[in-house]
C-alpha positions in Angstrom: 58.8 17.2 -35.6 59.4 16.3 -32.0 58.5 19.8 -31.0 55.2 19.6 -32.9 54.3 16.3 -31.3 55.3 17.5 -27.9 53.2 20.6 -28.3 50.2 18.6 -29.4 50.6 16.2 -26.5 51.0 19.1 -24.0 47.9 20.8 -25.4 45.9 17.6 -25.2 47.0 17.1 -21.7 46.0 20.6 -20.7 42.6 20.3 -22.4 42.0 16.8 -20.9 42.7 18.0 -17.3 40.8 21.3 -17.6 37.5 22.0 -16.1 34.7 19.8 -17.5 31.7 21.7 -18.7 28.4 19.8 -18.8 25.9 20.6 -21.4 22.4 19.4 -21.2 21.1 17.9 -24.4 17.5 17.9 -25.4 15.9 14.4 -25.7 16.6 11.1 -23.9 19.2 10.9 -21.1 20.2 7.9 -19.2 21.9 8.1 -15.8 23.2 4.7 -14.5 24.3 5.9 -11.1 22.5 4.1 -8.3 20.3 6.3 -6.3 19.6 5.7 -2.6 16.2 4.0 -2.3 13.6 5.8 -0.2 11.5 3.3 1.8 7.8 3.9 1.5 5.9 4.0 4.8 4.2 0.8 5.9 0.7 2.4 5.6 -0.7 3.0 2.2 0.8 6.1 0.5 -2.2 7.7 -1.0 -4.8 6.5 1.4 -5.4 8.5 4.6 -5.7 7.1 8.1 -9.3 7.8 9.2 -10.6 6.3 12.4 -13.8 8.4 12.3 -15.1 7.2 9.0 -17.7 4.4 9.6 -18.2 3.5 6.0 -21.4 2.9 4.1 -23.5 -0.1 5.1 -25.5 -1.8 7.8 -23.0 -1.4 10.6 -23.2 1.8 12.5 -21.6 0.9 15.8 -19.2 -1.8 16.9 -17.9 -2.1 20.4 -14.9 -4.4 21.1 -14.5 -5.8 24.6 -11.0 -5.2 26.0 -10.1 -8.9 25.9 -10.3 -10.7 22.5 -13.0 -13.3 22.3 -10.8 -16.2 21.4 -13.7 -18.5 20.2 -15.0 -15.8 17.9 -11.5 -14.9 16.7 -10.9 -18.6 15.9 -14.1 -18.7 13.8 -13.0 -15.5 12.1 -9.6 -17.0 11.3 -11.2 -20.1 9.7 -13.4 -17.8 7.5 -10.3 -15.6 6.7 -8.3 -18.7 5.6 -11.2 -19.8 3.4 -12.1 -16.5 1.6 -9.6 -13.7 2.3 -6.2 -15.3 1.7 -6.6 -15.2 -2.1 -6.1 -11.4 -1.9 -4.8 -10.5 1.6 -1.5 -11.7 3.0 -0.6 -11.2 6.7 2.5 -9.0 6.9 2.7 -7.8 3.3 0.8 -6.3 0.4 -0.7 -8.6 -2.1 -3.7 -8.1 -4.4 -5.3 -6.3 -1.5 -3.8 -4.5 1.5 -2.1 -6.1 4.4 -4.6 -6.2 7.2 -2.1 -6.3 10.0 -3.0 -3.4 12.4 -6.0 -2.4 10.3 -7.7 -0.9 13.4 -4.8 1.6 13.6 -6.0 2.9 10.2 -9.7 2.2 10.0 -12.7 2.1 12.4 -14.2 -1.3 13.2 -17.5 -0.1 11.6 -15.6 0.8 8.4 -13.9 -2.7 8.3 -17.2 -4.5 8.8 -19.0 -2.4 6.2 -16.2 -3.1 3.8 -16.5 -6.8 4.4 -20.3 -6.8 4.1 -20.9 -4.1 1.5 -17.7 -3.7 -0.7 -19.6 -2.9 -3.9 -21.3 0.2 -2.4 -18.2 1.2 -0.4 -16.0 1.2 -3.6 -18.6 3.5 -5.3 -19.3 5.9 -2.5 -16.6 5.8 0.3 -13.6 8.0 -0.2 -11.2 5.6 1.5 -12.4 2.6 -0.4 -12.0 4.6 -3.6 -8.5 5.5 -2.7 -7.7 1.9 -1.9 -9.1 0.8 -5.2 -6.9 3.2 -7.0 -3.8 2.3 -5.0 -4.3 -1.4 -5.6 -4.7 -0.9 -9.4 -8.4 -1.4 -9.6 -8.5 -4.7 -7.8 -12.1 -4.9 -6.6 -13.0 -6.6 -3.3 -15.7 -9.0 -4.2 -18.9 -9.3 -2.1 -18.7 -12.6 -0.4 -22.3 -12.3 0.8 -21.3 -12.9 4.4 -23.6 -12.6 7.4 -23.1 -9.9 10.0 -22.0 -12.7 12.4 -19.3 -13.8 9.9 -18.2 -10.2 9.5 -18.0 -9.8 13.3 -16.0 -13.0 13.6 -13.6 -11.7 10.9 -13.4 -8.4 12.7 -12.5 -10.1 15.9 -9.8 -12.2 14.2 -8.3 -9.0 12.6 -7.8 -7.7 16.1 -5.3 -10.5 16.7 -3.1 -9.5 13.8 
């Protein structure tokens, strides 16, 4: 009897220490090993950077002075705090994109046309359409701002 038990134990030991064969089963599989997280780039993943696109709307040309107009930027900041912070947060994504460094991704004309004419931009502009998709269909509402208000906001966005 000892020999039989010893033989069974030895066989079990050899089988347990042998090469493990993995077989893939059809259906659901769960792997609980932690994978290294890949950080997404700060810019929007599916939205291209395009500084040549001027957008669709009344603004066809914007020229920024080298120095920021502090008075205009302050007026833009006030307007931004009143109407934009519901969807845009400085330094992080929210309902809408982070506007920090927006002029590294978009032309000033595009930004102002998006501020003044978001409904048409979302329907016709490829970048606005891509942003709409990336932000889960969150539509930028038309705030019915004047061109002067949009210019003040554009100047404030230069400070971010």
